[in-house]
N, C-alpha and C positions, 0 to 999 in steps of 0.2 A: 255516468258509470259505464264501464265496459260490459259487453254482452256476457251472459253466463257461458261457461266453458267446462267441458268434460275432459279430464286427462286420464287415459288408460295406460296401464303398465302391468308387466308380469308380477312385479313386487312393489308395494308401497309401504314405506316405513312411516307410520303415523305418530310414533312416540315410544314411550317406555313404560312398562308396568312399574309399580312402586319398588319392586325388587331389582329393577334395572333390566329386565328382559325386554328385548325389542318387540314392539307390537307391529306385526307384519300382515298386510292384506295381500293375498295372492290372486292373480288374474282379476284385478280390481280396477276401480276408477274413483276419482275425486270429482265432485262438482264444485266449481268456483263461481261465487256470485258476490258482486260488490266488494271484491278484494279479499274475501274470506272463504274458508272451507265451509260449504253449505250442506254437503252430503257426501257419504262414502259408502261403498259396498262392492259386491262382486260385479264384474263387467256386465254380465247378463242382466242382473237386477238394475243396474244404473242405466242401461240402455232402455229398459222398459219404463223406468220412472221418468226419464228425461229424453224422450225420443226426438225432440226438436232442437236440442242443444248442440251447438257445434262441438266436435270432438277432435282430439289430437292424441299423440302418443300411440301406444299399442304394443305389439309383440317386440321383444328384445329391449324393452325399456324398463328402468327402475326409477322410482321417485323417492326422494328423501327430503326432510326439512332443510331449508336454507341453513348453511353453516354460519357460525358467528365468530368473528375474530374479536375477541374480548379485550384486546390490548394492542393498540396501534398508535404510531406517532407520525411518521413522515413518508413521503413518496420516494424521491430520489434518495438512495441509501447513502449513509455516511461513507461506506466503502467506495461507492461510485464517485463521491466527492473528495476522495483522497485520504480519508481517515482509516487507518489500519484498525484491526480488531484487537485493540489493547484491552487490558483489564479496565473495568468500568471507570474508575476514578481517573486513570490516564486518558481514557477515551473521551471524557468530558473536555479535557484540555485539547486533545487532538481535533475535536469537532469545531474548535474556534476557527479553523481554516476553511470551513464549509461556506460556500457562497449562498446568499439568500436566493431561493427559487420562487418565482411567482406562485402563490399558494394554490391557484386553480390548476395550473399545470402539474404542480407537485402532487396534489391530491389525486388527480385523474390517473397519473402514472401508476400509483400503487393500487388504486381502485380497479383499474383494468385487470391487474394480476389477481386481485382478490375475487372478483366476480367470475373470472374465467376458471377459477378453481372451486366455485360453488359457494362463495361467501355472499350472503345477502345483507348482513348486518355487521357494522363495524363500531367498536368503541374507540373513538378518536380522542386521544389524550394530547392536547396541544401544549407542548412544553415551553416553547419559546416564541414570544411575540413582542417585538420592541415597539416603543412609542407610547403615546397617551391613550386614553380610553377610546377615543374615536378611531385611532389607528388599529388598536387591538380588535375592536368590534368589526372593522372593515375586513381585516385579515380572517377573522373567525367566519364571517359570513361568506367570504370567497371560498373557504374550505367547505363549509356546509353547502353552499350553492353548487360546488362541483359534484358532490355526492348526489344532491337532489337532481341535477341535470342528467346524471348517469342513470338514476333511478334506484340507487341503493337506499337502505335504511341506515341511519347514523345516529348514534348517541355521542354528542360532542361535549367536551369539557375543556375549559381553560385552566391549566394547572396553577394552583395557588402556591406562591412561594414568596418569602420576604427576607431571606438571609442565605448566607453560605453558598453563593452561586457557582463557585469553582471548587474550593476546598470544603471539607466538612469543618469549616472554621469561618471566622468573620472575613468579609471581603477585604477589609483593610489589611489583614494578615497576608492575604494573597498578594495584594499590591506591593507591600513592603518586601516580600521575598523575591519579587521580579527584579531583573536588571533595571537600573534607573531609566534607561532610554525607553523601556517598554511600559512603564507605569502610566504615562498619559494615555497611551493607546488602550490599555486595559481599563482605565478609569472611564474613558469615553464609552467603551463597549458596555461596561456594567451599568453606566448611567442610563443607557437606553432601555433597561428593564426595571425601571424604578416605580412602577405603579404601587401606590399604597394599598393596604389591605382593604380599605373602604372602596377604593377604585376597582380593585379586583372583584369585590362583591357587586359593584355596579355593573361590571361586565356580565357577570352571571345573571343578574336580574334582567338586564336589557335583552340578552339573548333568550332567556326564558320567556319573556313577554313577546318578543318578536316571533317566536316559533311555537307559541302555545297552540295546541289543538291540531298541529300538523301530523298526519298519519305516519310519515316516515322520518320525522326529525324530533329528537328529544335532547334536553340539556341536562348534563350531570354535574356533580361537584367533584373536583379532583384536588384534595389536599396533597401536594406533590410527594412529600416524604418527610419523615421526622426531622432530618437534618436541614431540610429546606424551609422549615416553618418554626417560628418562635412560638412561645406559649400563646401569644396573642393571635397568631395565625391559626393554630389548632382550635382556639376558642371561636374564631370567625367561621371556620369550616363547620363546627358543631352548630353554631347559630343559624347558618344558612340551611343546614339539614333540618333543624328543628322547625324552622319557619316554613319550609316548602315540602319536606318529605322527599326531596330529590335524592336518589342514590348517590353514593360516593365511591370513588376508585382511587386507591392510594398505593403508590410504590412503598414497599417496606422490606427491610432486611434482604436486599438483593445480593449484597456482598458481605464478607466477614468484616470489612472496614465499617460498614453501616452498623453491624452489631456492636463493634467496639465504640463507635460514636455514641450509641444509645447508652452504653455502660458509662462513658465519660460524662454524658449529659446528666445521668443520675436518675434516681427514683424508679428503678426497675428496668425490665426489658423494654424494647421498643413497643411491644404489644401492650404491656402494662401501662406504659406512659400514655399511649393514645386512649386507653380505656379511661384514664383519669379525666379526659375531656369529653367523654360520652360518645366517642366515635365508633366503638365496637357494637356490632349488631347486624341484623340481616340486610341492612341497607349499605353496608360497607363491603367492598371487594378489596382484598389485599393482593396487589400485583407482585409477582415473583415469590416472595416469602421463602427464598432458598435457605435462609438461616433461622427459620422458625424452630424453636426448641420444642421438646415434648410438652413442657408446661405452657408454652405459647399456643400450641395446637389445642391443648385442653381448654385454654381460655377462649380461643376462637370457637371451639365446638360449643362451649357453654353459652356463648353469645350469638351463635348462629351466623357467623360471617361467611362470606364467599371468598374463595381464593382463585386467582388466575395464574395458571402455570404457563411460563414462557420458555419452552424447552430449548429451541435453537439459540435464542438470545443468551440464555444462561451459559450455554456451551461456548458461543463465540467470544463472549467478553470475560471468560474465565471467572464467572461469578460462583461457580460450583454447580453440583447436580442436586436439584431439589429432591426431597424424598416424596415423590408422587404417591407411592404406595401408602405412606403414612397419611398424606392428605386424603386419599380416597377412603382410608379406614375410618376417618372421622364421620363419614356420612354427610359432610357438608357439600354444597354445590361447588365443584371444582371446574372452572372454565379453562379454555385454551386460548392463548394469544400468540401472535407471531412477532409482536413488538416491532422493532425497526425493520427487521428482515429475517427470513428464514435461513436455513443452512445453505441454500443455493443463492443467497442474496436476492430473494424474491419473496412474494407473498402468496405462496402456494399452500392453502389450508389442508389439502389432501396429504401433501407431503409432511406437514407439521403433525398431523394426526399419526402418521406412520412413525415419525421420530419419537413421539411420546410413547407409542406402543412398544417400540423396540428398545429404547434407551433404558427403560426402568424395569429391566429383567435381571435382578441380581442372581448370582450363582446359587446352586442348591436346588434339589428336587422339590423342596417344600417351601421355598421362599416365595413371598407374595409377588405378583406381577399384575399390571393392569390388563383387563380384557379388552378386546376390540369394542365390545358394547359400551364399556365404561368410557373409552376414549371418544366414541361417537357421541355419547351423552355430553361429554365435556364441550364438544364443538357445536352442540345444539341446545338441549334443554338446560344444561347448567350454564352455558354461555348466556342464554336468555335471562337467567336469574340475576346476572350482574348488570343488566341494563334497565332503563325505565320502561321498556316494552314488556318485560317479564313474561307473564303467561300468554301474551298475544302471539309470541313467536316461539321458535324452538321445537315445534311439533306441527302435525297436520290433522289434529282432531277437529271435529265440527266446532265452528266459531272462531278458530284461530286464524291468523293472517295467512293468506296464500303466498307465503315466502317459501319457495321450493326449488329443487334442482332435479331436472330430468337427466338421467344418466343413460348413455348407450351401453347397456349391460353386456351386449355381445362384444363390444370393444374392451370392456373391463376384463372379461374372462377369456378373450381370444389368446391363443388358439384352443385352450382347454382349461376347464376348471372342474374338479370333482365336486359333485353336488353335496357330498357329506360335510364339506366345510360350510358353516353358516353364513348367512347374508352379511352380517356385520363384520365377520372375520375377512370375508373376501373383499368387501368394500374398503375397509381400512388398510388392508395389506396390498391391494392390487389397483385400486382406482387411481387414475391419473387425470390431470386437467384435460387431456385430449378426449376423454370420455364424457365430459360435460357437454350435453347436447343443448340444454336450454336452462335458463335461470329466470325465475319469476319473483317479483317483489310486490306484495299487496295485489296479487292477481294480474300484474302486467309483466309482459316479457321484456327483460332488459338485455338479454344475451341469447343468441340462438345460432347454432352452426358456425361458431367462431366469429360472429359479428355482433357488435354492440348496436342495439336498436336506436338509441337516442344520441349517441356521440360517435363521431368519426375517429376511431382510435389512431389510425395512421396520421391523420392531419394534426391531432393533438401531440403525438409523439414527435412529429417533424417540427412542430413549434417548440417543443421542449429541447430538442437537439439544437435547433438554431439559437435558442437563448443560451444554452450551455456552451456553445461554441464561440461566443463573443470573446473578444480579447480580455485578458485579466486587467483589472484596474489597479491603481495605486493602493486603494483600500484593500483589495484582495491580497496583495502582496504584504501589506502591513499586518493583516490578520494572520496570514500564514507564518510570518515572523513571530508574532505573539504566541501562536500555537506551539512553535518550537521551544520558545522560552518557557511557556507554561508547563509543558510536559516535564521538563527538567525540575521545575519547582515542585510540581505535584509528586514526582517520583521521590524527591528528597524528603518532602513533608511526611510521607507515610512510611518511611523506612522503619520506624520504631513502633508502628502500630501492630495490632493483632496480638 
């Protein structure tokens, strides 16, 4: 165990009252012992109580709970790999041209960006992993291992899917719509993702057993989406949850085409359909939910589900603008996720909070709008509710994990900030990654003064650059040609939808 540590700051955000008011300690300190918050109080009181404990921080600093990116997929962004920001369904086809990146390098790339903006916990939703059970487990553990090496906290899930991998229709329909010359290429590609539902359940149980009891690693269930799962797949997700109690994270109603798919599948809205399989409840997080209706939201509220808002992603992929104010009005935990990448094609959680705060301000003097405190809760306490770590993270109360961010508050407010604006307002509106002075996870420093403690960022990024700079292979060119053909097929397929 590491030695106890006192962290002093002008302001410490420890959490939120039940009504959402930030709980702030002024001129205060936290005692960290064995990776958790052991004590808190005014600076003078803490010095008297713990005179022999090493101290850090001080004037000009602020401390907040570690931020939580509650919805994440990949490192090197699709845009970096040549995929334009098409509407989601076309984007799936465009992504066929993306080359496979070594999972450890890929994971570290985005993890560097997350940590540097104050993220201590990530919900990693692994959407694509070719091969048999052994290959999928190896790739999963290389991803988990990269987070562990860096020192982050990760909730990992391998997305369950068993149908409709390109279109919201049978894979055979997609193959038959392709030009004849492209069908063998597409068939080989799709065959690489052929794990049965039983094998996907095996992956979940193997990972859960391998990482059981680890402080910073947890395994979730991720039923990918309604259109990607048959009834048997939805039943499997429910069985895994019932057997283990593991939380679930499910993409749902991201686009109007997904709403139309649910209507064509029948038996109610997408939310009503997954309710039939027992998936609605406090252990389920709905990712995106852009096209949730009022009735859907009422059903979500009745069952206590969580929702993860992915602001930048919804904008970039033309999915629509979620009604965040309606989400917040339910009183449910609403988390925040950056998804593939934020508006700047990076994983800057401070910027994502600003996006959410700013975008959802409809016209009118009396129209609802999120407050900075609500957005900050989305990125902390409510994000925690969507992970297996739950009450252990998302705040800095006694007994919680010492996952925290030390901010250079002078840098946040330079050259001037009127003190009449509250702490949360100034933080969400003005804080940038350059003000992140230190990041701790489970009481250990993982990032300080622009340097990662456990990993050489430049060396890893140089490795990534070298790998990406290698000559394109015949397979790369073949997949790029398939992507071009697939985009035309997908575009024509959805012409009469909505």
